[in-house]
C-alpha positions in Angstrom: 0.0 0.3 0.3 1.3 3.7 -0.4 0.2 7.0 1.3 0.6 10.3 -0.7 1.6 12.5 1.6 1.1 16.0 -0.6 -1.4 16.5 -2.7 -4.0 19.9 -3.0 -7.6 20.2 -3.7 -9.3 23.4 -4.7 -12.9 25.0 -6.0 -11.9 28.4 -7.9 -15.7 29.6 -7.3 -15.2 29.2 -3.5 -11.3 30.5 -3.5 -9.0 32.1 -6.0 -5.7 31.0 -6.0 -3.6 33.5 -6.7 -0.2 31.7 -7.8 -1.6 30.3 -10.7 -0.7 32.9 -13.4 0.7 33.2 -16.7 0.1 30.8 -19.6 3.0 28.0 -18.2 0.5 27.5 -15.4 -3.1 27.4 -17.8 -3.3 23.7 -16.8 -3.9 24.3 -13.0 -6.3 27.3 -14.0 -9.2 25.2 -13.1 -10.9 22.7 -10.0 -9.5 20.2 -8.9 -12.3 18.4 -6.5 -12.5 15.2 -4.5 -13.8 13.2 -7.8 -10.6 14.5 -9.9 -8.0 12.9 -7.1 -10.3 9.9 -7.0 -9.9 9.9 -10.8 -6.4 10.5 -10.5 -5.9 7.8 -8.0 -7.7 5.2 -9.9 -5.2 1.9 -10.9 -2.8 3.3 -8.5 -1.9 1.4 -4.9 -2.5 4.9 -3.3 -5.1 4.1 -0.3 -4.3 7.3 1.8 -3.6 10.6 1.1 -2.5 14.1 2.9 -4.4 16.9 2.4 -2.0 20.2 2.3 -2.8 23.7 2.1 -2.7 25.8 -0.7 -3.3 29.2 0.4 -2.6 31.6 3.5 -6.5 31.9 4.5 -7.9 30.9 7.8 -10.9 29.7 6.4 -9.1 26.9 3.3 -8.6 24.6 6.3 -11.9 24.3 8.1 -13.0 23.5 4.6 -10.1 20.9 4.6 -10.9 18.9 7.7 -14.2 18.7 6.0 -13.3 17.2 3.2 -11.4 14.8 4.8 -14.3 13.6 6.9 -16.0 13.3 3.5 -13.6 12.0 1.4 -12.3 8.3 1.9 -8.7 8.3 0.9 -8.0 11.7 3.0 -6.2 10.6 5.9 -4.6 14.1 7.0 -4.6 17.3 6.7 -1.9 19.9 7.1 -4.0 23.2 7.4 -2.4 27.0 7.5 -2.4 29.4 10.6 -0.5 32.9 10.8 2.1 31.6 12.7 3.4 35.4 13.3 -0.1 36.0 15.2 0.2 36.5 19.3 -2.7 33.9 19.3 -1.1 31.6 17.2 -1.9 28.6 20.3 -5.6 30.1 20.4 -6.2 29.8 16.5 -4.8 26.2 16.8 -7.0 25.2 19.2 -9.7 26.3 17.4 -8.9 24.2 14.6 -8.4 21.5 16.9 -11.7 22.0 18.4 -13.4 21.6 15.1 -15.7 19.0 14.7 -13.6 17.0 12.2 -10.5 18.5 13.6 -9.3 15.2 14.7 -7.9 15.1 10.8 -5.4 17.9 11.9 -1.4 16.8 11.7 0.2 19.4 10.9 0.7 23.1 9.8 2.5 24.5 6.9 3.3 28.0 5.6 4.5 29.0 2.3 8.0 30.5 3.5 9.4 30.4 0.2 7.5 33.4 -0.7 8.8 35.1 2.1 11.6 38.1 1.2 13.2 37.8 4.3 15.5 34.5 4.3 15.7 35.0 7.9 11.8 34.8 7.9 11.6 31.1 9.6 13.6 32.2 12.9 12.0 36.0 13.5 11.1 35.7 17.0 7.3 36.1 16.4 7.4 33.1 14.1 9.5 30.7 16.7 6.8 31.4 19.2 4.4 30.1 16.5 6.7 27.5 16.0 6.0 26.6 19.9 2.5 26.6 19.4 2.4 23.9 17.0 4.9 21.8 18.9 2.7 22.2 22.2 -0.4 21.2 19.9 1.4 17.7 19.1 1.5 18.5 15.4 4.0 18.6 12.4 5.4 21.5 10.7 6.2 21.4 6.8 9.1 23.4 5.6 8.1 24.7 2.3 11.3 26.5 1.5 14.1 27.0 -1.1 17.6 26.3 -1.3 18.7 30.3 0.1 16.1 29.5 2.8 17.8 26.1 4.1 20.3 28.2 6.6 17.5 29.6 8.8 15.6 26.4 8.4 18.5 24.6 9.8 18.6 27.2 12.8 15.1 26.8 13.4 15.0 23.4 13.8 17.6 23.1 16.0 15.5 25.3 18.2 12.9 22.8 18.6 14.2 19.2 18.8 11.2 17.8 19.9 8.9 19.5 17.3 8.7 16.9 13.8 9.9 19.1 10.8 8.9 17.8 7.1 10.6 19.0 4.3 8.5 19.7 0.9 10.0 18.8 -2.1 12.9 18.4 -1.3 13.3 22.2 -0.7 13.2 22.9 -4.3 16.8 21.7 -5.9 17.6 23.7 -9.3 16.8 20.4 -11.2 16.6 22.1 -14.3 20.1 24.0 -14.7 21.9 20.4 -12.7 23.3 22.4 -10.1 23.7 20.7 -6.9 25.7 22.8 -4.7 24.9 24.5 -2.2 21.5 22.5 -1.9 23.0 19.7 -1.2 25.5 20.9 1.3 22.4 22.4 3.2 20.4 19.5 3.0 23.0 17.4 4.6 23.2 19.9 7.4 19.1 19.9 7.8 19.4 16.2 7.9 21.6 15.7 10.6 19.0 17.0 12.9 16.8 13.8 13.7 13.3 15.5 14.0 13.6 16.2 10.2 11.5 14.4 7.3 11.8 14.7 4.1 8.9 14.3 1.1 10.3 12.6 -1.9 8.1 14.9 -3.7 8.2 18.0 -6.0 11.1 17.6 -8.5 9.5 17.1 -11.7 8.2 20.4 -11.3 11.6 22.0 -10.6 13.0 20.4 -13.8 12.1 21.8 -17.5 8.7 21.3 -17.9 9.5 21.4 -21.9 11.1 18.0 -21.4 9.4 14.6 -21.0 10.3 13.5 -17.4 13.2 11.7 -16.6 14.7 9.7 -14.2 18.5 10.3 -15.1 18.1 14.1 -14.5 16.0 13.5 -11.4 18.3 10.9 -10.1 21.3 12.9 -8.5 18.7 14.7 -6.0 16.8 12.2 -5.1 19.9 10.5 -4.3 21.2 13.2 -2.2 18.3 13.2 0.1 18.6 9.1 0.1 21.3 9.6 1.6 21.1 12.3 3.9 17.8 11.4 5.6 17.7 7.9 5.0 14.8 5.9 3.5 13.4 5.9 6.8 12.8 9.8 7.0 11.9 10.1 3.3 8.5 10.5 2.2 6.7 9.9 -1.2 4.3 12.9 -2.5 2.4 13.4 -5.8 2.4 16.9 -5.5 -0.5 16.4 -7.5 -2.2 18.4 -9.3 1.0 20.7 -9.4 2.9 18.2 -11.0 0.7 18.1 -14.0 2.8 20.8 -15.4 5.5 17.9 -16.0 3.9 14.7 -15.4 0.9 12.8 -15.1 -0.3 11.3 -11.4 0.9 7.9 -12.8 4.1 9.0 -14.2 5.4 10.7 -11.0 4.9 7.3 -9.1 6.5 5.5 -11.4 9.6 8.1 -11.2 9.7 7.7 -7.5 9.8 3.8 -7.5 12.6 4.2 -10.3 14.4 6.4 -8.4 13.9 3.9 -5.1 14.8 0.4 -7.2 18.1 0.5 -5.4 16.3 -0.1 -2.0 15.3 -3.1 -0.2 11.3 -3.9 0.3 11.3 -2.8 4.0 13.0 0.7 2.7 10.4 1.0 -0.4 8.1 0.2 2.2 9.1 2.8 4.8 9.4 5.4 1.9 5.9 4.7 0.3 3.9 3.7 3.5 4.9 2.9 6.9 7.2 6.4 7.7 3.9 8.5 6.7 1.8 6.4 8.7 4.1 7.5 11.2 4.3 11.1 10.9 0.9 11.8 10.3 -0.7 9.2 12.7 -2.4 7.4 9.9 
């Protein structure tokens, strides 16, 4: 069985997705609803998924919790709160007290869009991370390579908080460069409270080319070596992955990139680690 630790859903009639701009993003400028997800999963081994926030809107997370109550495959939700808010603990408590609040397993913010590379170690943000820790949730790191130094500092301050690195910190696959991304990944992975998603690599490549495991392998190898298969989890990043590859292609690529692992290690990447991290 397989857990897909990273996908999204949205309805543009309910809420705009302002990040979907430009002709190159046209494939995403439509609704992606539960029926679309179930169609994408058909024929795959995926039996559980983690629904992840897409916008910094406090109304989105309660809607996602309701979806988790009604869509069989959704087994966990990673939502959003304003980490800089003085009442961050109260806001998390409000979500956990929601009738469907038991599905909430983590919090995420689009740090990648923050102009301050040290945003994660601002005092108000650290206070928000402490609230996430106190609530027993995980925190998902959505950062770019230049923001990894701050992420490393933040992680070191909360050794009891599980951090999940999204999309391998978006390495420069399209250019083929490894440094300084690889060194920073290894430094982050030195902290045992960090888990990494094997996700998002296809959309860091050149979308005009066919997905190729040869181009992705150097980056997959770095995170596998740094984190080990026991701290690595498969994620599709559907429907964003459709910019570069279909759902089935993403799963196939992930299986090719992990072909050198034994059965127990592959089970960790595709199933057991996610169930432990998100209490599925």
